[in-house]
SEPADO-57704 format. One record per residue: x, y, z of N, C-alpha, C in turn. Coordinates in steps of 0.02 Angstrom, whole numbers, plus 50000, padded with zeros to 5 digits. Atoms other than C-alpha are relative to their C-alpha. Layout:
XYZXYZXYZ
...
This chain:
500374992050011500045001749988500475004850000
499524992750004500755017749953499865004450054
500114993949976500975029250076499795006249972
500404993850019499995044550075500585004050006
499424992949988501115059850035500085005150076
500054993849952500585069750183500404996550054
499655002849943501385056450290500714996049981
499124999350033503035055750190500325005150043
499554996549966504475060250287500125006449946
499674994750020505065078850238500634999349987
499255000050014506665077950155500115004349962
499794995550049507735090650083500745000150005
499255001550002509545092550043500325008749996
499744992849993510425109550097500575001049958
499514996150058511465119949955500665000850033
499124998849966513405120949985499965008750025
500084992849966512835141750004499594999950049
500315000549931511605136650128500274998250069
499695001649947512745128450241500495004350027
499514995349986514055141150229499625005950033
500404994249963512665154150277499874997850075
500094999849939512255146250430500524998750036
499404999949956513905142050489500375008850005
499784992549982514225161350466499705001950050
500314998949942512845164950565500094997550069
499655003049930513325152250705500815004050026
499394996249978515025162050699499835005750036
499944991349967514395179550732499544999750045
500284999049944513115173150859500364998450041
499405004149950514505163450953500365006850014
499734995149995515445179150939499805005150038
500604995149967514025190451016499934997450057
500005002849938513885177851153500644999750039
499285001149959515755177951197500095007250033
500054993549993515435197951215499935000550079
500285002249932514655191551390500674999450058
499375002349945516285183351492500355008149975
499514995950010517195198551399499905006950044
500024995449956516325210851506500024998050074
499595005749948516685198451651500695003850025
499364996850014518405203651613500245006850029
499894995149985518325220351618499855001950079
500105000349928517465220551802500484995750032
499345001449990518845209151847500615004750022
499534994249993520165220351807499915006550043
499944994249953519425234251892499814999850072
499815003349942519205223552050500645000950012
499454999949981520845220152062500565007250007
499624993350002521425239252018499815002050066
500264995849946520275245452159500394995550054
499655005349947521095230352273500655003850010
499384995949999522875238352229500045006350022
500124994549986522395255252264499845001250060
500095000649941521625250752423500534998950046
499395001749943523205242652489500385006350004
499484995250017524275257252428499725005750051
500074994749974523115269652501500124998750079
499835002349912523215258152688500765000550017
499305000449979525065257052681500095008149990
499814993849991525065276052646499635004150074
500524997849950523805279452783500604999550078
499785000949940525035270652918500805004350001
499264998749991526785276952872499835008349983
500264992749999526115296252803499824999549941
500445000550085525015301852664500405006649957
499694995350049525545314352522500065005450039
499794995349947526445328452582500045006449971
499814993750028526275347952533500355004650058
499704993449957527525362052607499755004249983
500264993050001526805377952635500345004150041
499674994849950527905392652695500755000149983
500204997849931528545399052799499585008449972
500554994349993527145413552825500085004050055
500044996949937527255427852936499265001150017
500714998349984525735429753024500005003350075
500024997149935525425444553157499195002550017
500734996349997523815448753235499925006150015
500104992349994522995464653261499214998250027
500594998649969521545470953348499475005349976
500554996150061519895477353253499555002150058
500524997849948518705488453372499435000549950
500594999550022516925488553328499515003650027
500534996649953515605501153384499204995949990
500695003349994513735491253415499655005450040
500584996449966512165498653481499604992950030
500255006249974511305487653608499095001650006
500714998750012509345486753637499735006850024
500284993249984509195502253733500355006449969
499704993050020510085513253616500665002250003
499364996049968511745514753695500554995149963
499435003250059513325511953583500594997850057
499395004049971514765499153641500485000049962
499595003250045516345493253578500204995250013
499825007149997516805476653539500724999549958
499345000850030518625472753507499954990849994
499985009150005518985454853425500795000749959
499584999150032520725450053344500074996249945
500035003650056521035445053174500714998749980
499435001150008522595439753100500275003149917
499714997250086523795448252933500494995649989
499615004150022524615437052828500585003049957
499614998750026526205440252746500564995949961
499605004650048527265430852596500625003649996
499424996950008529145431452590500025001449927
499754997750061529875440952450500404995449962
499625006350021531115426952419499864994150025
500175003449972530895411452438500314992849967
499455005950037532355395552402499774994150038
499965006649970531985377852435500324995449966
499715007850021533085361552410499864995550023
500235008649991532515343352434500254994849989
499815005450034533095328352426499544993450024
500485004350003531965313852421500344991250008
499915006950012532245294252466499674995850000
500495006550004531075282052413500184994450012
500075008150000530765263552453499214997949990
500675002649999529515252952423499804993750047
500225004949936528405243652548499334996749966
500385004950029527455228652501499474996750034
500525003949982526015219352549499584994049963
500295005550049525575203252462500485001049941
499814997650055525745207852287500195005549971
499984993950009525645224152297500375005450022
499454996049989526825237352303499925008550016
500144992449980526715255852385500635004049990
499414996549986528065269252370499905005450047
499884994249951528505280352512500755002749995
499384995249991529865291652546500135002950065
499784996349944530925300952680500345006149964
499814994850039531475318552629500185005150053
499864996449964532425332452704500045006249955
499984993150029531985350452645500275004750041
499574995849962533045364852688499495006449959
500334995350026532115382252650500135006650026
499804992349973532805401252648499585004049971
500514995050028531545414352644500235008850042
499654993049970531795433652662499235004049985
500684995049985530235445552711500245007149989
500164992550012529805463952680499865001950068
500404996949943529425474052825499125001349999
500694999350011527555471752854499665006649977
500324993050012526525485252769499294999350023
500824999449978524925487552870499715004449983
500304994450038524555504952790499714995349944
500375002050065524165494752628499524994450026
500725005349966522865482952737499665003850038
500604997049972522005496752819500164998450088
500045000349916522665493453004500585004650019
499694995249957523205504653130500504998950017
499565001649978524955503553186500104996350070
500065001249945524435504853371499584992950016
500415005950002523225489653342500414993649997
499575006850016524705477353298500334997150058
499555004849944525275463653416500514997550011
499535001150018526795461653390500324993450035
499775004649956527105450653542499844992749972
500265006050023526035437453460500114997449920
499825001650071526835436753289500504993649992
499605006849988527355420253227500094998549907
499885002950052528015411953074499674992350004
500555008050011526855396153011500394996149932
499685004650053527625381052901499174995949988
500675006150011525995369152833500354996349967
499805006750048526365352052797499244995950027
500615005450023524895339552742500004993950066
499935005849945525255325152879500645001250048
499514997749935526255331653040500314990550017
499635009349983526465311353079500744999649967
499415000950018527735312752947500725001450042
499444997949976528915323353048500434995250030
499555005349980530325312053084500715003150055
499464999049955531475324653183499855007350016
500144992849994531365341353273500245004349947
499644996750084531325354753118500425005550040
499324994849978532975366953152499655005849965
500024992850029532265384553129500405004950029
499634994649973533185400453145499745006849974
500084993350028532535418253122500355004050028
499424994649973533885432153116500604996550034
499615002449972535025419353166499924995950049
500125001449928534305414453324499564992949996
500345006050007533455396353341499345001950049
500694999249982531465397253390499754991850023
500265006949977530545383553489499425000049947
500695000850033529015377353385499454996350032
500505002749972527455371353405499564996049960
500325002950060526105361053320499365004649977
500664996250050524555367953211500105006549983
499894993350034524635381553097499425002149982
500394998150027523475393053045499985002549939
500114998850045523605392252868499394997149970
500695002550009521935391652780499984996349920
500195002050062521395379952630499324999049999
500675002950019519875375952549499804992350000
500265006749995518875362252583499334997049971
500434999350036517425365452505499765007449959
500194994550058516575378552392500045007450055
500084993349967516155391652549500284997450078
499515001349937517395382752689500595000449986
499434999349998518775385552736500464996050076
499765000849926519945376252869500684999849994
499244999249975521575376752943500444994149993
499485005550041522995366852860500595000550065
499565000349940524075358052999500715001649983
499404999050017525795361953012500425003650071
499794997749940527065371453132499915007550017
500024993249991527185387653221500555002050040
499404997449981528695397353257499885007150046
500264994449972528295411353398500735004549997
499264997050001529475425153369500225004450062
499994996649933529215434553540500395008049973
499814994150015529555451953469499525005050049
500484995749989528865468353561499715005049973
500224993950047528775481653423500324996849941
499714999650067529185483453247500764998549972
499514999149996530855487253282500354991149998
499645006149999531295468953322499764994249944
500065005850058530675461453156500584998849970
499485002450041531805450453073499794997449940
500435001950065531635446252879500364993349991
499745007750025532765430152857499864995550059
500155004549968532035414752910500334993749970
499835007350025532755395752877499874995550046
500275005149977532105380652912500264993249966
499865008450014532735361652899499684996150026
500645003449969531295349052919500214993849967
499965005750015531575330352909499304995349999
500695004550003529855319852861499924995449964
500295004550046529055306252790499345002049955
500615000250043527705304352653500024994549940
500235005550041527035292652523499845003849934
500254999550079526795293952319500275006949978
499904993950049527085313052294500195005950073
499764995749974527945327652366499815007049957
500344992050042527195347152326500245005350049
500054993749956527455363452375499715004249964
500474993749992526575379752383500605005149974
499364996350004527565395352284499835006150036
500244995149961527285406452434500445005949994
499574994150006528765417752390499715005449922
500134996050046528605433152286500494996949929
499675003550060529935423152185500254994750050
500005008049963529965404452220500464995749968
499525005150038531545394152176500074994150048
499905007249956531425375252217500374995349948
499615004250046532755362252168499894993350037
500285005349956532175344952216500534992449959
499525007750026533325327252184499744993650034
500125006449977532895310452228500414994449965
499815006950020533545291352194499404997449973
500575004850026532005286852078500074999949933
499985000150076531925282751918499415001149948
500584998150042530065285851864499605005450047
500394993649972529575301751927499465004649958
500604994750028528035313751871499875003950025
499864992349980528205331551881499265002950002
500624998250005526405336351923499845006450027
500364994249963525305351351977500065005949949
499894993450040525315369851911500545001749962
499314998750035527005370751857500384995249981
499555005750006528185360651772500595001949993
499394997349988530145361051810500305003849938
499784998250060531055372751699500684995049987
499495004350024532555360251713499874993850025
499835007149946532585341251740500414995649961
499665004550018533525327951719499874991250049
500075005350004533085308951718500294994349989
499735006250025533865293151727499634994450039
500055003349985533655277351770499924996950093
499985002749924534055276151956499885006850048
500084993249964533825296652006499525005249953
500204995050025533115312051962500125007450027
500064991849974533205331451968499785005849973
500554994950033532225345751937500145006550051
499904992649963532225364751975499315004049959
500504996650018530675376951965500265005950027
499794993049990530625396151964499395003749976
500704997750002528995404151996499845006250029
499994992849968528565422852009499255000650039
500544999449973527075428852106499435001549948
500374999750058526295433051936499584994449988
500295006150009525855414851914499444996950040
500425004149943524945411352063499345004450022
500544996849997523175414952113499755002950084
500024995349949523385423952296500485003849992
499634994349982524135438752360500534998950031
499335001149965525675443052440499875002850064
500335000149926524785448252595499145001550010
500784998650003523015450552664499664998150061
500255001449931521885448352811499394995149995
500735003949987520385436252874500174993149992
500055007750041520255418152819499664998349948
500345002450042519545419852674500394999249917
499555002950046521105416052569500204994950003
499855007150022521675399452499500655000549976
499484999850038523295395652451499874992349960
500075004250041522705381452353499925001049921
500094997650073522675381352160500734999649962
499305000150028524485381352144500574996550006
499445003949993525355368452185500354995949956
499675004050061526755357752105500444996350028
499635005249955527995344852139500084992549971
499785006150029528525327552101499524993550024
500635007349971527335310752112500554995149982
499695005350003528345295852123499544993249997
500585005550027527545281052014500454995449995
499785008850005527765263052022499764999049950
500125002850055527845255951869499494994150002
500605007249996526245245251885499475001849951
500514995850062525205250951730499584991949965
500395005650045524615232051687499425000950016
500674999249999523005236251750499675004449931
500134996050060522775249851613500154996149937
499945005050048523545238351492499704994349985
500435006650001522645223251524499255002049984
500404997650021521185234251502499795001649933
500055000150057521555239751339500114994249943
500015006250036522065223651287499374995849992
500645004350008520335215451333499625004949969
500334994450044519535231151219500184995249940
500065002350071520195220751073499944992850018
500155009150005519595203251130499584998949956
500615002550067517995203251013500355000149929
499544998650049519315209050889500524992649976
499585007649984520515192750930499504995449981
500655006450006518925181050923499865001249945
500255000350073518285187650770500434998049943
499425002450054519905185250680500264993650003
499775007949999520295168550752499304997449956
500615004050047518435161950682499945000849937
499914998950070518715170750531500404996049964
499485002550010520395162250507499634992049988
500185007749992519675143950552499355001549939
500494999450040518185148050440500234999349923
499674998850052519255152850302500324991249976
499625007050025520305136150321499474994249991
500615006750030518675124750323499655002149924
500205000050072518275133750168500444997549949
499375000850054519745133150072500204992150002
499645007050004520355115850133499584996349984
500515005450010518695107350137499944997050056
500055003649939518745104050314499395001950046
500544998949972517255101950421500135000850096
499644997849919517475111350604499345000250031
500655003149983515995105150713499905007750039
500154994149941515195121850815500264999850065
499795000749955515705114450963500875001450023
499354999250018517585115550906500195009150006
499904991950000517335134050880499955003250078
500084997249909516615136451058500424998850045
499365000849961517925129451138500535004049999
499514993950000519325140751066499725005650010
500394993149986518265154751095500025000850074
499965001149934518245149051274500695002950037
499294999149996520095147751262500285007749984
499874994050022520365165151194499545005050064
499974996349942519465172251340500304998250060
499695001949945520225161951466500745004150006
499214996650011521885170951390499835006650050
500114991949969521235188351461500275001150085
499994999449921521185181951655500804997150009
499415001349971522845173451641500445005949974
499714995149993523605188751574500005004450066
500364994149956522735200151715500554995150069
499625004849950523515186251850500835000349991
499325000150006525245184351782500395007950007
499794994450009525405202251743500225003050076
500024996049929525125207351938500694995750053
499285003149960526845195751971500545001549949
499494997850059527795199751815500255004949964
500024994550052527365214351733499664998349933
500385002550068526395216651588500294996849928
499645002950065527535213651444500154992149996
500065006749994528145196851504499254996349990
500675003749992526375191351553499824999749933
500375001450069525735195151377500254995249965
499565004750039527025185151301499814992650032
499935005949963526835170651430499184997849979
500675002250024525005171251399499824996949923
500105001750071525015171451215500254994049968
499755009250022526195155951190499704995850028
500345005349970525145146451307499364999949969
500615000550031523495150351221500064998549938
499845000550063524365150251059499984991549990
499965006249987524865131951088499424995250030
500445004550001523435124851164499515000749952
500604999750064522225131151026500484995949942
499705003750048523665124150912499824991550004
500125006549975523595106951004499174997649967
500685003950002521825106251001499875001549909
500255001050066521545111650812500394995249958
499695004150043522785099050764499564992850007
500395004350003521375087050802499554998849949
500495001350074520255091350662500195003749946
499904997750062521285099950541500554993649966
499965006250040521795087050393500825000050013
499335000549994523725090250405500435005450051
499544994549952525185099350507500005006549973
499874992850036525385112350382499365005450012
500574994149977523635120050417499915001450068
500054997249910523875118550611500645006149994
499334995749974525645128650588499765006749964
500204993350037524825142150476499555002550032
500634997349937523305144750603500525002650061
499674998449971524465144950716500275006450017
499624993750015525545158650648499565005650001
500454996050016524045167450601499715003150068
500094997849928523485168250786500645004450057
499474997049962525205172950842500035008149977
500104995150019525105186450728499675005750022
500624996649989523425192550777500325005850076
499904997749943524155193450961500665005849991
499544995150009525695202350906499935007449970
500314994950022524655215150812499745004350066
500284998749927523785217850974500475005850045
499484997049953525355221451075500145005749978
499814995550036526005232950949499535005750014
500444994849976524455243550976500015002150054
500064998949919524475243451158500625005550021
499514996649983526235249151168500115007749958
500104993350034525905264251050499695005850038
500444994849970525295280551128499865005849944
500164995350062525305293450989499644996949937
500275001750063525025281450835499624993850022
500575005749989523935269150918499385000349943
500445000250050522475273050806500324999449927
499735000550067523445275050645500244993449993
499815006250008524325258350672499414995149994
500635003850026522665249150694499605000749963
500554999550063521785256750546500354996149957
499655003850066523175251750435499994992250007
499855006849996523305234050516499354997549972
500515004750020521515230050497499805001749922
500174998550058521455237550321500284995249963
499685004950023522815223750297499714994049989
500375005549983521855209950366499364999549949
500615001550034520275213350267500345000849931
499675000650069521425216550108500214992249992
499745006949999522125198550151499364994149990
500755003950014520205191350179499744999849922
500215000450066519855196150015500354998549956
499565001050042521325191249927499894991150012
500035008750000521105172749991499304997049990
500725001950012519275173049962499665001249933
500264997550051519225178649808499794994249944
500025006450043519255160949708499414995350033
500585002149973517795156049819499574998949963
500504997650032516175151649735499584997350060
500495000349939514945153049867499354997349993
500645002750006513475147749799499924994349942
499895007950039514095131149715499654994450015
500445005349972512855116349724500474995450027
499725004949987513435102449821499834993349963
500105006750052513615085049723499494995550033
500515002749963512175075049750500274993250025
């Protein structure tokens, strides 16, 4: 009995072109799916970077923080009398004390920095010990220019103040002389810095009481030598009408930061030397003022002691090209499959894609111990060997495996060159991708995509 047509199994034969189209769709879909673990890679890199930063901050907190040296500044109190009227209509006088601040005409600073690296686990933090010597010369205070009567000036309470961000870093009693005489110092200086838009807070520091009795006792020359510890950076404020700073250190990776770059600098693999010369025209605060509403912020400059740990930034840049590596690898496999008439199962594509993703965790973990460059090539060689060994199981001969391995190595080398580039990264990448597309066009030029499969 003949089977009814409706019960006959539906049979059809895919054409060669249809098979190719389906495989291309699968490769594209798999590439998109692999974007998900790529996002996890970015999160892992951020997590490790934040962990490193927190460890550095913790070490710095226990040693001493970033240091900024301000001054010396001459502070002289004066009395302000104010007439008020009470509820009965009677007038009465209220007196209060305010401060007048005077900056030096000439300020010369010389300093030496001796860095060292403290480690916790696999993370490093750079700290330092420093000796700074300061020579300052002041002009006689001009109270007429501030609108202050000479009889209201309290010379007995005049003082020189020097600001330092973290007083825990002071490792020896500062040696301070005024007019050749040593002065005793106290903690807490009344130099003000802006902590918010409308708030000013006193900057910590040291105070040098002058014990003058009148304007005739004024001494213009102040010398200061101070030993202190800090971490990561050492900065200065150009308090002088003319400020000159010379700084040396035994560190081969300095970064000169702040509002002013050094006029001269010398950097070697083991040490550095830099000098600045800054005029009062270049800074945003006056030479003298009264009250607490003037801040010395906004003109700091100095050196940042960098630890060469850029593996997180470079790992992030490398991960950004993950989708490109995966796509180029899949396209190379697909071209081998078409040209060599090899059938590669989708599961084999997927396993190779997973290996290409694991590459980035391998890169990140090794770079934290050996640095990015060494880690990059270790991870590259390991991944290429793994993929080549696996590809040998489904590619027909060793020449195909060698060709595919060389292509994968070339892709990673191309990405490494882009990562190492700074100014020419975009140009290098664009030219490289253009050549890749040209190569794909060349090798696929003789493929008949819609040829019917033989019966």
